[in-house]
N, C-alpha and C positions, 0 to 999 in steps of 0.2 A: 505493499498498499503506499500510495509517494503521499509527504511530505503535507502539499497541496490536496490529498482525499484526505488524511486524517482535520484536518484543519476545515474545512466541509463540512465533514459531521460532523467536527466541536461544537458549531453555528449552528448547522439544523438545530442539534439538544439543548444548545442555548434559547432559541429561537422560540423553538418547539415551549418550554417546562416557559417562558415568562408568560408567550399567547394564555396557556391555561394558568398559572396566577391570573391573569388578569379579570377572567371570569369568577373569581371566588373559589379553583380547584383547589384540593387540601394540598400544598407541593407538598414534592417526590420528598423523602427523607432513605436517604443510602446509609444506613451502618456499617458494622464492622460485617465483612463477608467471609464466609471460609474462599467462595470462588471467585478469583478473581476476577473482573472487569474488561474489556479486550480494552488496547492501550488507547482507543478512539474515543472513549467513555471518560478514561481518568483526567483530573486536573492535575494538571503539567504544572511544577513548581515548583521556582524558583528563590532558595535563600538568602537573607544577606544581614553577615551580620555574628560568625557562630562564635560565640562566647557561651558565657554561663545561662542566659536567657537561652540564644541564639540552639544551643546542645538541644539542648530542652525540648520546645517547640520543636526542630530537624525532628527528633524523635517520636514527638506527638504524631507527627501529620504521615509520619512515616507509616505509621499505626492502622493507620486507614489505607482499605486495599485498593479503594477508589482514588487514590492519587500518586503520581511518580513525579519524585526530586528526584529533576533532571539539573539539576545547576545549584551550587554552590559558588559563595562572592564575599571573600573578606582580605582587608587593605593588610591584615595579617599573611604570612607564606606558611607559617606552623599552624595556624589555626583551620584555615583552607584545604587543607594537603588531611586533616588527620578529617576532616567534616567528609572528602570526598572520598576518605576509604573507609569509614564507615555510611555511607551510603554505600558504595560496590559493593560495601559487603551485607548488604540488608539484603540487597536486589539480588546481589550473585555474578553482576555482572564490573563491568568496566568505563558507563555508561555516564556517569556525572562527573558534564562539564565543571571546568575552577572559572574563573576570576579576578584580576584585583580589580578593576573597573565597577562599577555598578551597568554604567551606563554599557555597556557593549553586552553586557547580560538582558540585561530590557529588551535590547536590539532584536533577540530572536524570537518569531512572528510563533514558536509554538507551545512558548508561556500563558499557561494561562493565568496563575497569580504568582505572586509574592510574599515573603514573606519578612516582616522589614523587625529588624534584633539587633541593630548596629547600637554603639550608645547614643542618650537622647540626642545630644546635638541633630543627627544625621536624619530621624523620624520623618522630622516632615519634608525635605531634601529628595526622603528618596519615595515618599509617597507618592510627593509632586511627579516625580520623574516618571516613573509604577504606570499612574496615572494616568497622564498623557501618551505612556507607548503601549495603554489600553489593556496597562498587564489591572485585575484583581488585586488586592490586597488587605493582609494579614497586619497590621503595623502594635509592635509591644506601648505598650504604653508610657512617659508621657506621647500624646500622639506630638507635642508641638515643646518651643522651648519660651515663645513669646504668642502671643494671642494674634500676630496680623501673622505668623504660619499658621496657623489650624483657620485663621479662615479661606486665607488662600488652600489650601485641603480640601476645608471641605469644599469651596466651591467648585475647584479644580474636577474632583473623583464626580459629584452632581452634573458637570458642565460635557463629560468625560463617560456619566453612565454609566458607573464603577461600579462593583460591590469593597466597601471598606468598615473592616470589623478592627476596632480599636480592642489592642488585651487589656482590655478591664474584665480578666475573664470571673468577677465574684457578678456578674450579672445574669451568670446562671452556675455560682452556688446556690446549694439549695439555704442555708442560712438566712442569709443575702433576704434570697427573691423572696423568704415567706417575713421577712420583717419591710418590707417594701411593700407586699398585701399590705400585713398590718397597718401598715400608716394610709395605704390607697385608697381602701376600705371602706375609714373614714373608723373602725375600732380602736384606736387611738380620739379620736374626739379632732377637733383640729390643733392640726400641729405648731408648737409655739417653737419650738427650739428642737435644731440638730448638734452634736457634737463629731465632729469628722478627726482621725486620729492625722495625724503626723508622722511621719521619718522617725525623728530622733526630735528632743530636745530644742537643740535649738535654731532658728530658723533662717539664719547669716548670710548670705553669698558674700564669696569674695572673688577679685575680680584680680589676683598674682597673676603678674608675669617671672616665668621663672629662665633662671640664669640657661643661654644656650648651651646643649650639646649635643657634636657630632651628630647629622643625621645617615638612619641606617639606607640603606638602599632600595631603591626606588620597591624587589620584585621582595626585601627583606618585611618593612614594611613603608604603600605609600604615603608617608605623612601629609601631604599634601589635600590629599582626597578623605585619611582619616578628619583633617577641619573642615572639610566640607567648603557650607555656606562663611563661616566663623572667621574673625578678621584672622590676616596671615601673623602667625611669628614663629621664628625659631624652637625647633625639634627640641622636643625636653620629655623625658619617658615618661615625668608626673605625670605630663596630660593625658596620658593614652594611659591608666591602672582607673580603676574606680574609685580612688579613695580619691586620686588627683579631681579629675571630673566634677564628679557627682554633687561636689557644693561649688566649684566656681560658674560663677554668674555668663561664663559666657557662653558652656555646653551643656548648661544644666537649671533646673527650679527647682534642686536642693529638698532639704525636708517634707517641703508644702508639696512640690512636685510629687516626691517621690511615692508616696503616699496618698497624698488629695489623688492624686489622680483615680484611685479606687475609692475612697472613704467618700470626698465627694460627690464624687457621681454616684454614688448609692445613696446620698443625700438628696442631692438630687432627681435622681427617680424615684424618691421617696413622695415627696411633694408636688409630681407632674413639672419639674422644670427644664426638664430636657433642652428649652429652645430660648430661655434666657439665662441667667444668672444674677444675684445679688446686689442691690441699686445705692451701700454704702460700706464700705470696708476702714477696720480701726484696728492698730495693735492695741494691745490688750496688759503685753507685759513684756520685759527685758529680754524673754528668751522667743521674743515673734511668734507666739499665741497671738489671733487673728477674730475679729468678731465679724458678721454680715451681717446686714442684713436683707433681705430683699421686698419688691412694692408690697410687697400688704403685710409688712412685719415682720414674718416669722424668720427666728437668731442661726445663725450658723455660726458655728463657733472651730474651731482650725484650732485644734491644742494638743496633747502630752496627757497620758493618766488614764484614761478607758481601757477598762479587762478584755481579756478574752483573747487572747492572745496579739497575733498582728495584724495590722487594716479593719482593728473596732469601728463600727458606728455607736451612737445613742440617741435615737430617737420621742421625744418628749411630746407627746398630746396633753388635751386638755381633762381628757379620759382615763388614761394609761400612755407608758412606754415601754420602750420594746433597747435590749444591749443587746450584739451579739459580736461575733472577730472570727479569725480563722480559725477559732478551736471547735470550732460547732457549736460552741456553750451558748443559750439564750438566757434570758434573764427579764421578762414581763412584772408588768405592773399593769391589771390583776394580773395575779398567775395564771391564769385562767385561759388568757390571751393564747399562751402557746402548747397551754392541753396535753402541756408533759411531752413536749414533740422533741425527738431525737434528734442530731446529727451527723454527718460522718468527721465533719468538719477539713481542713483541707482547703485548698484554693487550687483545684485542679484545671488545667487548662480544656480537659479532655471535653467539656461540653462545647467548649467556647468555641473548639478547633469547628470541632460537627457543623455549628450552627453554622460558620462560614461559610464553611464545603456546602452545606445545601442552599444558602444562599449566592452560589456562583452558581449553583446551581437552576435555583427557582426564578434567580436576579431578583429573591424579598432582600432585603438592606432587611441586618441583624441589631439585635439590642443595640451594641457598642458601634451604632452607624458614626460617620463623622459630623454628626450635629450634635449630634448627644456628647458626644467622647467633645469637642471644641467647645462646647457653654460648659462642662464642666471645667476643661483647664483652663475659661476665661476667667473664671474665680477665683481659683490657682493660682491664677498670672496676677490678676488685679491684689489678691493678697499678700502675693511678694511681693508688689511695688508701693506698698503701703507701710509694709516693713522694711523694705529699702528705704524709702522718706522718712518713714518714721511719724505719719500725719493719719491722720484721718479723710477720705476720697471717698466722695461722690461721685458713682458708677451711674453713664448711661448703657444698658445692655443692647438697645437697639442697633442704638447708633459706631457703640464699640469703642469708646471713649469717655474721659474725664471730663467733664463737664470746666471751659473755664478752668484747668488748668494742665498748658501746656507741655511739663515739663511731666508728672504722670502719661500723659499721653503720650509720649514721645518715647515711651520704656515699653509701650506695649508690639514694637515693632524696631528692628533690628537690620543696619545695611546686609545687604546678600555683596558677597566677593567676585567678582568674576571667579568665570563666567556663569555663577548662577542665578536666578533669577526666582524670585515670586511666583 
């Protein structure tokens, strides 16, 4: 079978699924199967960024019978070669292609979807290029380093008709889903205050410039590609290490974005705020905790110290409250709200990956679609700006700007370095 006929077959399946979905039929759901679909009916996937999270997602995607990982891309030589070895071993062949520059991989017409698992700095850039290349996108959180990036990704995904799933997998984890149902069903009463956990106590970001070190050969580490759209600077290994970039304001959103991309996301979902964000932000202590308020008066507190493992949330209403986290534990008031339910705990992306693959086939956007992820990150970006400027800020979520505050509004975006564009 020629490449042309394979692509025609894929396009036929997609169009048929879209037409079926348009008349309200049940979406096609394919789960793990003992019989592997023929190559023309598999989702051909390329993975960009192969480290901790990238490795995990690579393995998760390969567990699905209707997926074929055909290419891996990483600016680090050792990572991309190890990833190829793992993919080839899984499929029992030598077919997995290896790329340094994601643009070369994205130019392949036979790739249907990409997994973006680079450092935070390049999530939006990779997503933009992938959408423009006609690929569907599963992008790790956070979707952006600035609000302008998130808006650009959302508009580009919509313009090119792509499926986008942000890696906020707790939208497909049972205890978080149940907590949201309690809030949305009205069983907690009118929601008054929500608490979203951040990753660590101090929310501060730094912008340190490290001392230059000898730059590795391109084949070993493509430094310019690692920087992506960020401002150029001489190489220093510290930038590339997670401990170096995760609190650096040029490459990350720090503590608030690290877990807020999950916890703020759950809170927004719980009150039906997927298309908006709080209208006021104010730092409340020296550790950078932030209190935000929505237009209807609901409070969102981004803080540290909740219970039940990583990424916990607490949602309080006039008639009750619920608190839960990655441990799977849940406490409610009144206790009858939980009805002694038991949840397995953990934050496996398995259901999230499956939802993405189903969306690729049906052309129906998943729960963590770009618009939802953008507005959750919009709240995180605004909270970070209020901490950085150490002042209360009023925000217009419709125009996505701080009225009458040019300094704060400028921090919603950053200049992109040639040749990259939003």
